[in-house]
One Martini backbone bead per residue (centre of mass of N, CA, C, O) as a GRO file, in nm:
protein
  347
    1UNK     BB    1  12.568  10.249   8.716
    2UNK     BB    2  12.493   9.924   8.720
    3UNK     BB    3  12.612   9.650   8.884
    4UNK     BB    4  12.545   9.327   8.852
    5UNK     BB    5  12.616   9.244   9.172
    6UNK     BB    6  12.430   9.504   9.288
    7UNK     BB    7  12.164   9.424   9.194
    8UNK     BB    8  11.847   9.373   9.249
    9UNK     BB    9  11.599   9.126   9.279
   10UNK     BB   10  11.264   9.132   9.202
   11UNK     BB   11  11.199   8.827   9.294
   12UNK     BB   12  11.194   8.904   9.617
   13UNK     BB   13  10.920   9.012   9.581
   14UNK     BB   14  10.592   8.989   9.767
   15UNK     BB   15  10.525   9.304   9.746
   16UNK     BB   16  10.478   9.626   9.662
   17UNK     BB   17  10.667   9.739   9.891
   18UNK     BB   18  10.914   9.560   9.814
   19UNK     BB   19  10.940   9.656   9.527
   20UNK     BB   20  10.997   9.962   9.589
   21UNK     BB   21  11.246   9.897   9.771
   22UNK     BB   22  11.409   9.786   9.527
   23UNK     BB   23  11.406  10.047   9.358
   24UNK     BB   24  11.576  10.206   9.562
   25UNK     BB   25  11.822  10.015   9.550
   26UNK     BB   26  11.870  10.054   9.242
   27UNK     BB   27  11.936  10.347   9.262
   28UNK     BB   28  12.171  10.327   9.456
   29UNK     BB   29  12.337  10.133   9.268
   30UNK     BB   30  12.375  10.341   9.030
   31UNK     BB   31  12.459  10.641   9.146
   32UNK     BB   32  12.214  10.823   9.064
   33UNK     BB   33  12.040  11.093   8.998
   34UNK     BB   34  11.751  11.231   8.912
   35UNK     BB   35  11.872  11.399   8.684
   36UNK     BB   36  12.035  11.167   8.545
   37UNK     BB   37  11.790  10.985   8.486
   38UNK     BB   38  11.643  11.193   8.303
   39UNK     BB   39  11.870  11.224   8.094
   40UNK     BB   40  11.886  10.931   7.999
   41UNK     BB   41  11.595  10.903   7.917
   42UNK     BB   42  11.595  11.128   7.710
   43UNK     BB   43  11.827  11.002   7.526
   44UNK     BB   44  11.622  10.756   7.470
   45UNK     BB   45  11.315  10.872   7.439
   46UNK     BB   46  11.219  10.915   7.745
   47UNK     BB   47  10.984  10.977   8.008
   48UNK     BB   48  11.150  11.110   8.331
   49UNK     BB   49  11.066  11.281   8.578
   50UNK     BB   50  11.168  11.370   8.880
   51UNK     BB   51  10.892  11.374   9.028
   52UNK     BB   52  10.810  11.089   8.942
   53UNK     BB   53  11.031  10.936   9.082
   54UNK     BB   54  10.974  11.029   9.366
   55UNK     BB   55  10.681  10.919   9.378
   56UNK     BB   56  10.733  10.627   9.313
   57UNK     BB   57  10.948  10.581   9.572
   58UNK     BB   58  10.685  10.679   9.775
   59UNK     BB   59  10.525  10.435   9.728
   60UNK     BB   60  10.295  10.123   9.766
   61UNK     BB   61  10.278  10.093   9.460
   62UNK     BB   62  10.285  10.005   9.147
   63UNK     BB   63  10.402  10.103   8.860
   64UNK     BB   64  10.397  10.174   8.562
   65UNK     BB   65  10.523  10.010   8.302
   66UNK     BB   66  10.671  10.245   8.150
   67UNK     BB   67  10.800  10.371   8.391
   68UNK     BB   68  10.968  10.130   8.486
   69UNK     BB   69  11.129  10.079   8.221
   70UNK     BB   70  11.276  10.357   8.223
   71UNK     BB   71  11.409  10.334   8.498
   72UNK     BB   72  11.570  10.081   8.465
   73UNK     BB   73  11.729  10.172   8.218
   74UNK     BB   74  11.857  10.425   8.348
   75UNK     BB   75  12.015  10.248   8.565
   76UNK     BB   76  12.146  10.007   8.353
   77UNK     BB   77  11.965   9.794   8.250
   78UNK     BB   78  11.889   9.529   8.077
   79UNK     BB   79  11.659   9.348   7.911
   80UNK     BB   80  11.636   9.103   8.112
   81UNK     BB   81  11.585   9.279   8.364
   82UNK     BB   82  11.342   9.426   8.269
   83UNK     BB   83  11.163   9.178   8.235
   84UNK     BB   84  11.166   9.098   8.532
   85UNK     BB   85  11.037   9.357   8.645
   86UNK     BB   86  10.771   9.326   8.475
   87UNK     BB   87  10.680   9.042   8.576
   88UNK     BB   88  10.644   9.124   8.871
   89UNK     BB   89  10.450   9.358   8.837
   90UNK     BB   90  10.229   9.201   8.709
   91UNK     BB   91  10.174   9.005   8.936
   92UNK     BB   92  10.111   9.221   9.156
   93UNK     BB   93   9.873   9.366   8.998
   94UNK     BB   94   9.693   9.109   8.999
   95UNK     BB   95   9.752   8.965   9.309
   96UNK     BB   96   9.931   9.158   9.521
   97UNK     BB   97  10.095   8.878   9.557
   98UNK     BB   98  10.366   8.668   9.630
   99UNK     BB   99  10.472   8.342   9.718
  100UNK     BB  100  10.773   8.382   9.587
  101UNK     BB  101  11.106   8.401   9.538
  102UNK     BB  102  11.398   8.344   9.397
  103UNK     BB  103  11.520   8.166   9.614
  104UNK     BB  104  11.297   7.945   9.626
  105UNK     BB  105  11.298   7.864   9.332
  106UNK     BB  106  11.595   7.758   9.338
  107UNK     BB  107  11.559   7.545   9.566
  108UNK     BB  108  11.338   7.374   9.433
  109UNK     BB  109  11.508   7.298   9.181
  110UNK     BB  110  11.749   7.174   9.372
  111UNK     BB  111  11.597   6.899   9.503
  112UNK     BB  112  11.607   6.761   9.226
  113UNK     BB  113  11.652   6.591   8.967
  114UNK     BB  114  11.661   6.527   8.656
  115UNK     BB  115  11.326   6.554   8.548
  116UNK     BB  116  11.192   6.618   8.810
  117UNK     BB  117  10.867   6.588   8.971
  118UNK     BB  118  10.695   6.722   9.215
  119UNK     BB  119  10.434   6.535   9.337
  120UNK     BB  120  10.412   6.286   9.081
  121UNK     BB  121  10.373   5.998   9.147
  122UNK     BB  122  10.400   5.730   8.963
  123UNK     BB  123  10.358   5.436   8.858
  124UNK     BB  124  10.608   5.252   9.034
  125UNK     BB  125  10.721   5.477   9.200
  126UNK     BB  126  10.987   5.547   9.402
  127UNK     BB  127  11.033   5.720   9.656
  128UNK     BB  128  11.238   5.945   9.761
  129UNK     BB  129  11.452   6.007   9.996
  130UNK     BB  130  11.510   6.220  10.217
  131UNK     BB  131  11.720   6.441  10.292
  132UNK     BB  132  11.970   6.490  10.483
  133UNK     BB  133  12.004   6.696  10.776
  134UNK     BB  134  12.204   6.936  10.870
  135UNK     BB  135  12.303   7.122  11.145
  136UNK     BB  136  12.489   7.252  10.938
  137UNK     BB  137  12.591   7.456  10.721
  138UNK     BB  138  12.737   7.454  10.441
  139UNK     BB  139  13.052   7.568  10.366
  140UNK     BB  140  12.981   7.606  10.033
  141UNK     BB  141  12.837   7.867   9.991
  142UNK     BB  142  12.708   8.033   9.754
  143UNK     BB  143  12.721   8.352   9.623
  144UNK     BB  144  12.414   8.364   9.540
  145UNK     BB  145  12.303   8.296   9.826
  146UNK     BB  146  12.438   8.528   9.972
  147UNK     BB  147  12.292   8.744   9.811
  148UNK     BB  148  12.008   8.676   9.886
  149UNK     BB  149  12.031   8.732  10.181
  150UNK     BB  150  12.118   9.015  10.162
  151UNK     BB  151  11.857   9.122  10.008
  152UNK     BB  152  11.651   9.035  10.220
  153UNK     BB  153  11.747   9.219  10.443
  154UNK     BB  154  11.712   9.486  10.280
  155UNK     BB  155  11.407   9.461  10.214
  156UNK     BB  156  11.305   9.454  10.505
  157UNK     BB  157  11.423   9.728  10.585
  158UNK     BB  158  11.298   9.907  10.358
  159UNK     BB  159  10.994   9.847  10.397
  160UNK     BB  160  10.979  10.016  10.673
  161UNK     BB  161  11.041  10.301  10.494
  162UNK     BB  162  10.809  10.358  10.281
  163UNK     BB  163  10.599  10.533  10.432
  164UNK     BB  164  10.797  10.761  10.504
  165UNK     BB  165  10.884  10.829  10.213
  166UNK     BB  166  10.605  10.927  10.111
  167UNK     BB  167  10.618  11.202  10.289
  168UNK     BB  168  10.923  11.283  10.133
  169UNK     BB  169  10.953  11.276   9.831
  170UNK     BB  170  11.013  11.573   9.748
  171UNK     BB  171  11.249  11.619   9.933
  172UNK     BB  172  11.426  11.386   9.803
  173UNK     BB  173  11.475  11.540   9.540
  174UNK     BB  174  11.644  11.767   9.660
  175UNK     BB  175  11.869  11.594   9.810
  176UNK     BB  176  11.970  11.433   9.536
  177UNK     BB  177  12.093  11.661   9.431
  178UNK     BB  178  12.313  11.859   9.341
  179UNK     BB  179  12.492  12.080   9.462
  180UNK     BB  180  12.291  12.387   9.426
  181UNK     BB  181  12.041  12.270   9.313
  182UNK     BB  182  11.728  12.298   9.228
  183UNK     BB  183  11.400  12.186   9.344
  184UNK     BB  184  11.284  12.389   9.132
  185UNK     BB  185  11.107  12.509   8.846
  186UNK     BB  186  11.091  12.755   8.623
  187UNK     BB  187  11.009  12.956   8.371
  188UNK     BB  188  10.974  12.854   8.025
  189UNK     BB  189  10.957  12.920   7.711
  190UNK     BB  190  10.759  12.666   7.551
  191UNK     BB  191  10.764  12.465   7.768
  192UNK     BB  192  10.667  12.150   7.867
  193UNK     BB  193  10.462  12.101   8.162
  194UNK     BB  194  10.437  12.038   8.499
  195UNK     BB  195  10.226  12.151   8.765
  196UNK     BB  196  10.362  12.173   9.092
  197UNK     BB  197  10.310  12.131   9.416
  198UNK     BB  198  10.507  12.185   9.683
  199UNK     BB  199  10.328  12.093   9.915
  200UNK     BB  200  10.205  11.807   9.776
  201UNK     BB  201  10.321  11.698   9.493
  202UNK     BB  202  10.106  11.777   9.296
  203UNK     BB  203   9.916  11.800   8.997
  204UNK     BB  204   9.776  11.961   8.738
  205UNK     BB  205   9.423  11.875   8.650
  206UNK     BB  206   9.189  11.746   8.489
  207UNK     BB  207   8.901  11.566   8.427
  208UNK     BB  208   8.822  11.285   8.296
  209UNK     BB  209   8.531  11.354   8.096
  210UNK     BB  210   8.540  11.664   8.141
  211UNK     BB  211   8.412  12.011   8.030
  212UNK     BB  212   8.486  12.245   8.252
  213UNK     BB  213   8.814  12.295   8.305
  214UNK     BB  214   8.885  12.228   8.576
  215UNK     BB  215   9.116  12.224   8.849
  216UNK     BB  216   9.340  11.974   8.993
  217UNK     BB  217   9.505  11.767   9.230
  218UNK     BB  218   9.740  11.515   9.120
  219UNK     BB  219   9.921  11.267   9.042
  220UNK     BB  220  10.212  11.291   8.848
  221UNK     BB  221  10.224  10.966   8.744
  222UNK     BB  222   9.976  11.018   8.609
  223UNK     BB  223   9.735  11.144   8.426
  224UNK     BB  224   9.767  11.452   8.266
  225UNK     BB  225   9.530  11.730   8.194
  226UNK     BB  226   9.657  11.914   8.012
  227UNK     BB  227   9.902  12.056   7.846
  228UNK     BB  228  10.171  12.264   7.944
  229UNK     BB  229  10.255  12.615   7.859
  230UNK     BB  230  10.472  12.900   7.821
  231UNK     BB  231  10.384  13.253   7.752
  232UNK     BB  232  10.507  13.545   7.677
  233UNK     BB  233  10.374  13.906   7.723
  234UNK     BB  234  10.534  14.080   7.903
  235UNK     BB  235  10.638  14.235   8.194
  236UNK     BB  236  10.620  13.938   8.349
  237UNK     BB  237  10.396  13.804   8.170
  238UNK     BB  238  10.180  13.512   8.153
  239UNK     BB  239  10.084  13.233   7.960
  240UNK     BB  240   9.870  12.939   8.002
  241UNK     BB  241   9.903  12.691   7.792
  242UNK     BB  242   9.694  12.452   7.611
  243UNK     BB  243   9.649  12.086   7.544
  244UNK     BB  244   9.386  11.897   7.448
  245UNK     BB  245   9.286  11.587   7.341
  246UNK     BB  246   8.973  11.691   7.280
  247UNK     BB  247   8.981  12.039   7.269
  248UNK     BB  248   9.256  12.158   7.249
  249UNK     BB  249   9.340  12.465   7.250
  250UNK     BB  250   9.435  12.694   7.529
  251UNK     BB  251   9.356  12.845   7.858
  252UNK     BB  252   9.440  12.968   8.157
  253UNK     BB  253   9.189  13.071   8.420
  254UNK     BB  254   8.944  13.265   8.558
  255UNK     BB  255   8.631  13.220   8.624
  256UNK     BB  256   8.477  13.457   8.440
  257UNK     BB  257   8.674  13.681   8.563
  258UNK     BB  258   8.685  13.670   8.853
  259UNK     BB  259   8.764  13.844   9.185
  260UNK     BB  260   8.717  13.642   9.389
  261UNK     BB  261   8.773  13.446   9.635
  262UNK     BB  262   8.757  13.102   9.516
  263UNK     BB  263   8.787  13.103   9.238
  264UNK     BB  264   8.814  12.911   8.977
  265UNK     BB  265   9.005  12.717   8.769
  266UNK     BB  266   9.033  12.744   8.397
  267UNK     BB  267   8.996  12.577   8.097
  268UNK     BB  268   9.000  12.763   7.781
  269UNK     BB  269   8.954  12.963   7.547
  270UNK     BB  270   9.106  13.208   7.419
  271UNK     BB  271   8.991  13.552   7.519
  272UNK     BB  272   8.738  13.548   7.731
  273UNK     BB  273   8.906  13.686   8.011
  274UNK     BB  274   9.149  13.836   7.958
  275UNK     BB  275   9.336  13.915   8.236
  276UNK     BB  276   9.240  13.625   8.366
  277UNK     BB  277   9.481  13.484   8.155
  278UNK     BB  278   9.705  13.642   8.328
  279UNK     BB  279  10.051  13.608   8.463
  280UNK     BB  280  10.237  13.614   8.752
  281UNK     BB  281  10.566  13.483   8.804
  282UNK     BB  282  10.696  13.432   9.145
  283UNK     BB  283  10.952  13.417   9.335
  284UNK     BB  284  11.036  13.241   9.655
  285UNK     BB  285  11.314  13.311   9.751
  286UNK     BB  286  11.684  13.230   9.830
  287UNK     BB  287  11.638  13.008   9.688
  288UNK     BB  288  11.382  12.893   9.539
  289UNK     BB  289  11.082  12.738   9.674
  290UNK     BB  290  10.898  12.886   9.452
  291UNK     BB  291  10.593  12.973   9.257
  292UNK     BB  292  10.382  13.225   9.191
  293UNK     BB  293  10.036  13.259   9.079
  294UNK     BB  294   9.917  13.570   8.932
  295UNK     BB  295   9.654  13.727   8.869
  296UNK     BB  296   9.630  14.050   8.714
  297UNK     BB  297   9.328  14.130   8.809
  298UNK     BB  298   9.408  14.069   9.146
  299UNK     BB  299   9.683  13.948   9.286
  300UNK     BB  300   9.638  13.687   9.350
  301UNK     BB  301   9.652  13.333   9.423
  302UNK     BB  302   9.729  13.023   9.338
  303UNK     BB  303   9.547  12.739   9.481
  304UNK     BB  304   9.447  12.531   9.713
  305UNK     BB  305   9.178  12.468   9.875
  306UNK     BB  306   9.261  12.565  10.191
  307UNK     BB  307   9.550  12.439  10.146
  308UNK     BB  308   9.543  12.161  10.051
  309UNK     BB  309   9.704  11.825  10.010
  310UNK     BB  310   9.484  11.683   9.867
  311UNK     BB  311   9.359  11.485   9.649
  312UNK     BB  312   9.127  11.659   9.439
  313UNK     BB  313   9.176  11.952   9.478
  314UNK     BB  314   9.083  12.255   9.408
  315UNK     BB  315   9.168  12.528   9.203
  316UNK     BB  316   9.228  12.864   9.314
  317UNK     BB  317   9.176  13.189   9.413
  318UNK     BB  318   9.389  13.351   9.666
  319UNK     BB  319   9.553  13.441   9.916
  320UNK     BB  320   9.859  13.571  10.006
  321UNK     BB  321  10.114  13.374  10.178
  322UNK     BB  322  10.443  13.361  10.263
  323UNK     BB  323  10.393  13.067  10.437
  324UNK     BB  324  10.239  12.938  10.185
  325UNK     BB  325  10.303  12.647  10.001
  326UNK     BB  326  10.018  12.616   9.848
  327UNK     BB  327  10.129  12.873   9.644
  328UNK     BB  328  10.346  12.679   9.528
  329UNK     BB  329  10.557  12.620   9.236
  330UNK     BB  330  10.638  12.390   8.963
  331UNK     BB  331  10.808  12.359   8.636
  332UNK     BB  332  10.807  12.062   8.507
  333UNK     BB  333  10.959  11.899   8.275
  334UNK     BB  334  10.917  11.761   7.960
  335UNK     BB  335  11.021  11.611   7.673
  336UNK     BB  336  10.786  11.750   7.518
  337UNK     BB  337  10.647  11.987   7.292
  338UNK     BB  338  10.378  12.163   7.248
  339UNK     BB  339  10.166  12.338   7.095
  340UNK     BB  340  10.085  12.637   7.012
  341UNK     BB  341   9.928  12.916   7.136
  342UNK     BB  342   9.771  13.175   7.143
  343UNK     BB  343   9.900  13.523   7.233
  344UNK     BB  344   9.643  13.687   7.260
  345UNK     BB  345   9.481  13.909   7.471
  346UNK     BB  346   9.173  13.963   7.538
  347UNK     BB  347   9.023  14.280   7.605
   0.00000   0.00000   0.00000
């Protein structure tokens, strides 16, 4: 939990990168792990997956408003602090940069007398003489100003590390967990999940506005659709059930039941592709580095086309390579379960 005098002030941020750096400092000040933050948000009725936190703290752009609010509350901040974070986020989202931080604002307010407006000399008003400047800083520097200087130094240092942090966001998720806890999540029947590539840290999703049902890898902290859940079919075989906001329940499978490598993955009505919409989900390594998703009709592996880690890459069935992390996935839980899809495999 954040202690009041240890929490960074979001108003110190002048750019999106500095804002994200302050979020990282806020997490450090809370003393909470990714898992604990997710649990606290879940208890408050909010959705805050561990992979989403890791991606948010590894970016150089401001997070979505609802994600930011859930994270700041999970860190232990009260309503007033949450409002401060949201206000700064809004200003950065609109303007890209801020002209001054909290320290400058307080110093400006402190230079004039009560009721004085700077730079508005009215008729007959005698301008005040500028204050004499001492060659030495005043001995009685306030604790608030000392804290501002402290956070300014931390923000400057942390901002230099943000780009490097983006490259290792998913690895940071594993390091931050309690000793011995897994960095990936396996299949659990009926649980709504985001399917995350271990290699890229991106999640499976259709394209909004497309009716093709084809799947691509996109940032996990944006909108992903449809929702996915896992249905056991017996003998270690699973169905990946879907629930699309526009097209309703369905199943993930291989396009038209094709057997060739490179065939795209597709969400469609259940039962149209027989065993091409049934999968074996197999852990690799001990503890598991990730899980292979293998269509039962080919025993190939689901993965990003050409093993790419780039966002927007299409998901296809391809050969399984034990050293290829592009074919390893984690089934990260989300807070609510979607409706059940039909369980019978057609054909």
